[in-house]
C-alpha positions, -999 to +999 in steps of 0.1 A: -072-701-179-084-667-189-090-638-164-110-609-165-108-577-145-135-560-133-145-524-114-160-527-082-174-498-062-185-499-033-207-466-018-206-466+020-228-445+024-204-408+033-185-429+058-149-427+050-113-416+062-083-437+076-091-475+072-070-507+084-074-531+047-066-570+057-067-583+022-067-622+015-054-629-019-036-654-044-030-651-078-051-682-086-084-689-075-079-722-071-053-718-049-050-733-005-032-744+019-023-777+022+005-791+044+034-790+024+026-755+016+006-737+048+015-702+035+003-706+001-025-685+006-020-658+034-034-624+049-021-588+044-025-553+060-023-521+054-031-485+061-057-469+035-068-434+033-111-441+025-118-412+007-133-431-034-132-461-049-105-485-039-092-506-061-098-544-049-070-577-057-093-603-083-105-631-065-098-617-029-117-615+003-112-577+014-118-562+050-125-528+054-123-516+094-132-481+096-127-462+132-160-447+139-161-411+143-176-400+180 
C-alpha cells in the first residue's frame, strides 16, 4: 500500500497555550483491535504547547483539550 503525507493546518482563532493531546494512531490505516490483539490500536496522551501548527500522525484521531482562560 502506498503512503503519503499531508500537512493540515487548523486555525484555532487565537486560542493557544498548554494543552492535553490525546492521540489514537496505528501504522496501518486498516488496523483494528481484535480478541487476539486487543491492544493493536491504543490511545496515548501528552502535553503540548499550542502556539502554531501541530504535526499530526497520518490516519490518526487527535483531540486537543485546551483549558479556557478566564
